[in-house]
DRENFI-779715 format. One record per residue: residue in one letter; x, y, z of N, C-alpha, C, O in turn. Coordinates in Angstrom, 3 decimals. Example, Ala and Ser with C-alpha at 12.3 -4.5 7.8 and 13.67 -1.06 7.14 Angstrom:
+------+----------+----------+----------+----------+----------+----------+----------+----------+----------+----------+----------+----------+
| code |     n.xx |     n.yy |     n.zz |    ca.xx |    ca.yy |    ca.zz |     c.xx |     c.yy |     c.zz |     o.xx |     o.yy |     o.zz |
+------+----------+----------+----------+----------+----------+----------+----------+----------+----------+----------+----------+----------+
|    a |   13.190 |   -5.690 |    7.800 |   12.300 |   -4.500 |    7.800 |   13.200 |   -3.300 |    7.800 |   14.236 |   -3.319 |    8.465 |
|    s |   12.850 |   -2.250 |    7.080 |   13.670 |   -1.060 |    7.140 |   12.900 |    0.030 |    7.870 |   13.409 |    1.138 |    8.039 |
+------+----------+----------+----------+----------+----------+----------+----------+----------+----------+----------+----------+----------+
END
This chain:
+------+----------+----------+----------+----------+----------+----------+----------+----------+----------+----------+----------+----------+
| code |     n.xx |     n.yy |     n.zz |    ca.xx |    ca.yy |    ca.zz |     c.xx |     c.yy |     c.zz |     o.xx |     o.yy |     o.zz |
+------+----------+----------+----------+----------+----------+----------+----------+----------+----------+----------+----------+----------+
|    m |  138.440 |   96.753 |   85.373 |  138.142 |   96.688 |   86.797 |  136.643 |   96.630 |   87.010 |  136.000 |   95.633 |   86.682 |
|    a |  136.082 |   97.711 |   87.565 |  134.680 |   97.719 |   87.890 |  133.773 |   97.743 |   86.646 |  132.585 |   97.426 |   86.704 |
|    e |  134.386 |   98.130 |   85.529 |  133.578 |   98.212 |   84.310 |  133.076 |   96.854 |   83.854 |  132.071 |   96.775 |   83.148 |
|    n |  133.767 |   95.770 |   84.248 |  133.350 |   94.449 |   83.836 |  132.278 |   93.858 |   84.761 |  131.650 |   92.856 |   84.420 |
|    q |  132.071 |   94.474 |   85.922 |  131.055 |   93.984 |   86.845 |  129.686 |   94.271 |   86.294 |  129.470 |   95.316 |   85.680 |
|    a |  128.748 |   93.354 |   86.503 |  127.377 |   93.538 |   86.102 |  126.728 |   94.591 |   86.998 |  126.944 |   94.619 |   88.210 |
|    q |  125.944 |   95.438 |   86.387 |  125.229 |   96.434 |   87.191 |  124.063 |   95.747 |   87.864 |  123.280 |   95.062 |   87.207 |
|    t |  123.943 |   95.919 |   89.143 |  122.834 |   95.248 |   89.870 |  121.886 |   96.291 |   90.387 |  122.246 |   97.453 |   90.570 |
|    i |  120.678 |   95.862 |   90.617 |  119.618 |   96.698 |   91.181 |  118.980 |   95.926 |   92.310 |  118.767 |   94.717 |   92.217 |
|    r |  118.679 |   96.636 |   93.369 |  118.021 |   96.065 |   94.529 |  116.520 |   96.371 |   94.469 |  116.098 |   97.522 |   94.365 |
|    i |  115.760 |   95.325 |   94.536 |  114.278 |   95.474 |   94.569 |  113.833 |   94.677 |   95.798 |  113.941 |   93.451 |   95.839 |
|    g |  113.336 |   95.400 |   96.787 |  113.015 |   94.773 |   98.051 |  114.301 |   94.315 |   98.710 |  115.216 |   95.115 |   98.901 |
|    e |  114.383 |   93.067 |   99.053 |  115.571 |   92.512 |   99.712 |  116.459 |   91.717 |   98.722 |  117.457 |   91.117 |   99.123 |
|    k |  116.085 |   91.723 |   97.438 |  116.795 |   90.917 |   96.463 |  117.569 |   91.815 |   95.505 |  117.185 |   92.965 |   95.293 |
|    h |  118.636 |   91.315 |   94.932 |  119.465 |   92.004 |   93.943 |  119.325 |   91.283 |   92.612 |  119.258 |   90.055 |   92.557 |
|    y |  119.283 |   92.069 |   91.536 |  119.156 |   91.482 |   90.208 |  120.137 |   92.133 |   89.249 |  120.550 |   93.275 |   89.450 |
|    d |  120.497 |   91.422 |   88.232 |  121.326 |   91.955 |   87.148 |  120.441 |   92.920 |   86.360 |  119.443 |   92.507 |   85.770 |
|    a |  120.803 |   94.201 |   86.348 |  119.999 |   95.205 |   85.681 |  119.853 |   94.991 |   84.178 |  118.877 |   95.427 |   83.568 |
|    t |  120.846 |   94.307 |   83.586 |  120.745 |   94.075 |   82.143 |  119.703 |   93.041 |   81.784 |  119.343 |   92.912 |   80.614 |
|    n |  119.200 |   92.288 |   82.777 |  118.212 |   91.275 |   82.518 |  116.783 |   91.743 |   82.794 |  115.844 |   90.955 |   82.677 |
|    l |  116.608 |   93.015 |   83.159 |  115.278 |   93.514 |   83.428 |  114.459 |   93.616 |   82.149 |  114.992 |   93.935 |   81.086 |
|    t |  113.190 |   93.349 |   82.254 |  112.298 |   93.490 |   81.088 |  112.052 |   94.968 |   80.815 |  112.332 |   95.810 |   81.668 |
|    e |  111.536 |   95.286 |   79.643 |  111.166 |   96.690 |   79.301 |  110.143 |   97.200 |   80.321 |  110.207 |   98.350 |   80.755 |
|    q |  109.214 |   96.342 |   80.689 |  108.183 |   96.744 |   81.656 |  108.817 |   97.098 |   83.010 |  108.432 |   98.078 |   83.648 |
|    a |  109.795 |   96.285 |   83.437 |  110.471 |   96.554 |   84.726 |  111.237 |   97.877 |   84.670 |  111.205 |   98.662 |   85.617 |
|    v |  111.921 |   98.113 |   83.559 |  112.646 |   99.375 |   83.389 |  111.678 |  100.555 |   83.379 |  111.972 |  101.597 |   83.964 |
|    a |  110.536 |  100.404 |   82.727 |  109.517 |  101.473 |   82.712 |  108.997 |  101.732 |   84.114 |  108.810 |  102.882 |   84.509 |
|    l |  108.762 |  100.663 |   84.867 |  108.271 |  100.764 |   86.250 |  109.306 |  101.485 |   87.115 |  108.937 |  102.320 |   87.941 |
|    l |  110.579 |  101.183 |   86.943 |  111.630 |  101.861 |   87.701 |  111.660 |  103.336 |   87.360 |  111.876 |  104.176 |   88.234 |
|    g |  111.444 |  103.657 |   86.088 |  111.403 |  105.061 |   85.700 |  110.224 |  105.797 |   86.337 |  110.335 |  106.950 |   86.753 |
|    d |  109.106 |  105.099 |   86.397 |  107.929 |  105.678 |   87.070 |  108.183 |  105.873 |   88.555 |  107.761 |  106.877 |   89.127 |
|    i |  108.864 |  104.931 |   89.185 |  109.191 |  105.058 |   90.597 |  110.103 |  106.279 |   90.812 |  109.914 |  107.022 |   91.776 |
|    e |  111.061 |  106.488 |   89.949 |  111.932 |  107.654 |   90.044 |  111.137 |  108.945 |   89.909 |  111.389 |  109.907 |   90.634 |
|    k |  110.193 |  108.974 |   89.000 |  109.358 |  110.169 |   88.812 |  108.519 |  110.440 |   90.081 |  108.418 |  111.581 |   90.532 |
|    v |  107.938 |  109.406 |   90.631 |  107.147 |  109.530 |   91.846 |  108.010 |  110.002 |   93.016 |  107.583 |  110.849 |   93.800 |
|    d |  109.225 |  109.455 |   93.134 |  110.156 |  109.905 |   94.190 |  110.447 |  111.397 |   94.019 |  110.452 |  112.152 |   94.992 |
|    g |  110.685 |  111.808 |   92.793 |  110.924 |  113.233 |   92.527 |  109.734 |  114.100 |   92.927 |  109.908 |  115.160 |   93.528 |
|    e |  108.549 |  113.658 |   92.601 |  107.338 |  114.401 |   92.935 |  107.146 |  114.467 |   94.440 |  106.792 |  115.514 |   94.982 |
|    l |  107.384 |  113.323 |   95.129 |  107.283 |  113.321 |   96.601 |  108.257 |  114.354 |   97.213 |  107.892 |  115.085 |   98.135 |
|    g |  109.474 |  114.405 |   96.701 |  110.446 |  115.355 |   97.185 |  109.982 |  116.798 |   96.954 |  110.119 |  117.663 |   97.818 |
|    r |  109.431 |  117.024 |   95.763 |  108.924 |  118.393 |   95.453 |  107.767 |  118.771 |   96.398 |  107.697 |  119.885 |   96.917 |
|    l |  106.866 |  117.797 |   96.598 |  105.734 |  118.081 |   97.497 |  106.162 |  118.302 |   98.933 |  105.605 |  119.153 |   99.626 |
|    q |  107.162 |  117.533 |   99.390 |  107.673 |  117.738 |  100.752 |  108.325 |  119.133 |  100.886 |  108.200 |  119.784 |  101.923 |
|    l |  109.011 |  119.573 |   99.837 |  109.618 |  120.901 |   99.887 |  108.501 |  121.970 |   99.903 |  108.579 |  122.935 |  100.664 |
|    q |  107.489 |  121.797 |   99.081 |  106.374 |  122.745 |   99.110 |  105.690 |  122.775 |  100.450 |  105.327 |  123.847 |  100.933 |
|    s |  105.507 |  121.643 |  101.053 |  104.876 |  121.540 |  102.369 |  105.712 |  122.282 |  103.430 |  105.164 |  122.991 |  104.274 |
|    s |  107.045 |  122.110 |  103.377 |  107.929 |  122.791 |  104.310 |  107.846 |  124.303 |  104.126 |  107.792 |  125.065 |  105.091 |
|    i |  107.838 |  124.715 |  102.860 |  107.747 |  126.147 |  102.576 |  106.431 |  126.726 |  103.077 |  106.404 |  127.823 |  103.636 |
|    a |  105.341 |  125.991 |  102.877 |  104.005 |  126.451 |  103.344 |  103.985 |  126.514 |  104.850 |  103.400 |  127.441 |  105.411 |
|    s |  104.604 |  125.562 |  105.529 |  104.635 |  125.559 |  106.978 |  105.371 |  126.772 |  107.542 |  104.943 |  127.392 |  108.515 |
|    v |  106.489 |  127.084 |  106.897 |  107.270 |  128.262 |  107.340 |  106.448 |  129.530 |  107.073 |  106.419 |  130.434 |  107.909 |
|    a |  105.786 |  129.601 |  105.924 |  104.977 |  130.760 |  105.615 |  103.796 |  130.902 |  106.601 |  103.463 |  132.013 |  107.013 |
|    k |  103.177 |  129.788 |  106.969 |  102.098 |  129.854 |  107.927 |  102.606 |  130.353 |  109.291 |  101.987 |  131.214 |  109.916 |
|    s |  103.735 |  129.799 |  109.737 |  104.311 |  130.271 |  111.014 |  104.591 |  131.750 |  111.000 |  104.316 |  132.461 |  111.967 |
|    s |  105.134 |  132.202 |  109.907 |  105.447 |  133.646 |  109.751 |  104.166 |  134.487 |  109.827 |  104.134 |  135.521 |  110.494 |
|    l |  103.131 |  134.043 |  109.150 |  101.859 |  134.754 |  109.182 |  101.238 |  134.777 |  110.555 |  100.683 |  135.794 |  110.970 |
|    i |  101.324 |  133.656 |  111.274 |  100.807 |  133.619 |  112.643 |  101.565 |  134.574 |  113.531 |  100.953 |  135.288 |  114.325 |
|    e |  102.891 |  134.609 |  113.422 |  103.684 |  135.581 |  114.203 |  103.264 |  136.993 |  113.943 |  103.140 |  137.793 |  114.870 |
|    k |  103.036 |  137.320 |  112.648 |  102.595 |  138.665 |  112.275 |  101.237 |  138.978 |  112.807 |  100.977 |  140.109 |  113.219 |
|    l |  100.336 |  137.980 |  112.812 |   98.979 |  138.153 |  113.337 |   99.032 |  138.392 |  114.850 |   98.321 |  139.248 |  115.377 |
|    v |   99.866 |  137.640 |  115.526 |  100.003 |  137.811 |  116.975 |  100.533 |  139.229 |  117.269 |  100.034 |  139.883 |  118.185 |
|    a |  101.503 |  139.699 |  116.534 |  102.017 |  141.030 |  116.728 |  100.962 |  142.097 |  116.397 |  100.869 |  143.117 |  117.080 |
|    e |  100.185 |  141.856 |  115.362 |   99.148 |  142.831 |  114.931 |   98.015 |  142.916 |  115.973 |   97.381 |  143.962 |  116.110 |
|    t |   97.766 |  141.843 |  116.688 |   96.683 |  141.854 |  117.674 |   97.162 |  142.086 |  119.113 |   96.373 |  141.992 |  120.052 |
|    a |   98.440 |  142.386 |  119.282 |   99.036 |  142.560 |  120.621 |   98.354 |  143.666 |  121.419 |   98.283 |  143.552 |  122.643 |
|    n |   97.854 |  144.717 |  120.804 |   97.257 |  145.851 |  121.483 |   95.725 |  145.700 |  121.641 |   95.086 |  146.589 |  122.204 |
|    l |   95.151 |  144.641 |  121.177 |   93.680 |  144.455 |  121.282 |   93.370 |  143.914 |  122.692 |   94.190 |  143.261 |  123.337 |
|    t |   92.169 |  144.217 |  123.116 |   91.712 |  143.687 |  124.434 |   91.159 |  142.276 |  124.202 |   90.320 |  142.038 |  123.334 |
|    e |   91.673 |  141.355 |  125.025 |   91.218 |  139.992 |  124.909 |   89.829 |  139.829 |  125.544 |   89.539 |  140.416 |  126.587 |
|    v |   88.979 |  139.023 |  124.897 |   87.621 |  138.740 |  125.400 |   87.536 |  137.270 |  125.726 |   88.387 |  136.476 |  125.325 |
|    e |   86.492 |  136.916 |  126.465 |   86.255 |  135.510 |  126.768 |   85.873 |  134.721 |  125.542 |   85.221 |  135.237 |  124.634 |
|    a |   86.270 |  133.499 |  125.516 |   85.894 |  132.615 |  124.397 |   84.428 |  132.332 |  124.526 |   83.929 |  132.203 |  125.644 |
|    p |   83.704 |  132.227 |  123.413 |   82.270 |  131.917 |  123.439 |   82.073 |  130.480 |  124.038 |   82.924 |  129.602 |  123.897 |
|    a |   80.948 |  130.307 |  124.684 |   80.608 |  128.997 |  125.227 |   80.368 |  128.017 |  124.097 |   79.879 |  128.386 |  123.029 |
|    e |   80.716 |  126.766 |  124.341 |   80.484 |  125.705 |  123.360 |   78.970 |  125.558 |  123.133 |   78.186 |  125.532 |  124.081 |
|    q |   78.598 |  125.468 |  121.908 |   77.186 |  125.303 |  121.580 |   76.946 |  123.869 |  121.110 |   77.800 |  123.271 |  120.456 |
|    a |   75.767 |  123.321 |  121.451 |   75.449 |  121.993 |  120.982 |   75.244 |  122.053 |  119.486 |   74.720 |  123.042 |  118.974 |
|    p |   75.650 |  121.006 |  118.768 |   75.465 |  120.956 |  117.328 |   73.960 |  121.032 |  116.958 |   73.118 |  120.411 |  117.608 |
|    q |   73.657 |  121.785 |  115.934 |   72.286 |  121.895 |  115.481 |   72.018 |  120.850 |  114.422 |   72.878 |  120.541 |  113.598 |
|    a |   70.831 |  120.317 |  114.456 |   70.430 |  119.255 |  113.481 |   69.940 |  119.884 |  112.190 |   69.564 |  119.172 |  111.260 |
+------+----------+----------+----------+----------+----------+----------+----------+----------+----------+----------+----------+----------+
END
């Protein structure tokens, strides 16, 4: 059944027989998979860092709840 079908791969908008790919093309596909994995890992780390930052801000707001608020300093012209 499906075992006799050629395995195809989509690159851009075109499909190719995967068994006809060059060694270089296979290596490039492997590199793309590694990069995709790294992007996923980095996105997860970024999400974790965002949650941690939000939690720290909430704790800081709670910690400063009893402090007296003061006026913000006036904007100063940049010094040369």
